[in-house]
C-alpha positions in Angstrom: -111.9 17.4 102.0 -112.2 13.8 101.0 -115.4 11.9 101.7 -113.8 9.8 104.5 -112.6 13.0 106.3 -116.1 14.5 105.8 -117.7 11.5 107.3 -115.4 11.7 110.3 -116.5 15.4 110.9 -120.2 14.3 110.7 -119.4 11.5 113.2 -117.7 14.0 115.5 -120.8 16.2 115.4 -123.0 13.2 116.4 -120.5 12.1 119.1 -120.7 15.6 120.7 -124.4 15.5 121.2 -125.6 15.8 124.8 -127.0 12.7 126.5 -130.6 14.1 126.5 -130.5 14.4 122.7 -129.1 10.9 122.2 -131.8 9.5 124.5 -134.5 11.1 122.4 -133.3 9.9 119.0 -135.5 7.0 117.7 -135.2 5.0 114.5 -132.8 7.3 112.7 -129.8 6.9 110.4 -127.4 9.6 109.3 -125.7 9.2 106.0 -123.3 11.2 103.8 -123.9 11.6 100.1 -121.8 13.6 97.7 -124.6 15.3 95.8 -128.1 16.5 96.5 -130.9 15.8 94.1 -130.6 17.7 90.8 -133.4 20.1 91.6 -131.8 21.0 95.0 -128.1 21.6 94.3 -127.6 24.1 97.1 -129.1 21.8 99.8 -126.6 21.1 102.6 -128.7 18.4 104.3 -132.2 17.1 104.6 -134.3 15.2 107.2 -136.6 12.6 105.7 -139.1 11.1 108.1 -141.7 11.8 110.7 -140.6 14.1 113.5 -140.9 12.6 117.0 -143.6 15.0 118.1 -145.8 14.0 115.0 -145.6 10.2 115.4 -148.7 8.2 115.9 -149.0 4.5 115.5 -145.4 4.4 114.6 -144.2 0.8 114.3 -142.7 -1.3 111.6 -141.5 1.6 109.5 -138.1 2.1 108.0 -135.7 4.4 109.9 -135.9 8.2 109.4 -132.9 9.5 107.5 -130.7 12.5 107.8 -128.6 13.1 104.6 -125.6 15.4 104.8 -124.4 16.5 101.4 -120.7 16.8 100.9 -120.3 18.8 97.7 -122.4 21.8 98.7 -120.5 22.1 101.9 -117.2 22.1 100.0 -118.5 24.7 97.6 -119.1 27.2 100.5 -115.3 27.8 100.2 -114.7 27.4 103.9 -111.7 25.6 105.2 -110.6 23.9 108.4 -112.6 24.8 111.5 -115.0 27.0 109.7 -116.0 24.1 107.4 -116.3 21.7 110.4 -118.5 24.3 112.2 -120.8 24.5 109.1 -121.0 20.7 108.8 -121.9 20.5 112.5 -124.5 23.2 112.2 -126.1 21.2 109.3 -126.1 18.0 111.3 -127.7 19.8 114.3 -130.3 21.5 112.1 -131.5 18.3 110.5 -131.4 16.5 113.9 -133.5 19.2 115.3 -136.2 18.5 112.7 -136.1 14.8 113.8 -136.7 16.0 117.4 -139.6 18.2 116.2 -137.9 21.6 116.6 -139.3 24.1 114.1 -137.5 26.6 111.9 -138.3 29.6 114.2 -136.7 27.9 117.2 -133.7 26.8 115.0 -133.1 30.4 114.1 -133.1 31.3 117.8 -130.6 28.6 118.5 -128.4 29.7 115.6 -129.0 26.5 113.7 -131.2 28.1 111.0 
């Protein structure tokens, strides 16, 4: 899957979010990068920021970031709808961190 196609899948995952989630998102950007950092080659995505439930005196800061890594997703060997589901799961997982949802709850939701 080419980068542009991958970005479209990420955008579709974001577009499918329910209104209550969209209403909660605050000061966040989502980007696609091809490669994770060298010491984290298997990382599918990462949330960089301060979760909503941990913010205090939060003003004048750069946006939080969700980075979705393309190459590790492609290396899973999935195709078509399976790959799209995995990308969506990664987007939801990282977005859940922004919302302040912990790993235990993510497992319960199937987003772990």
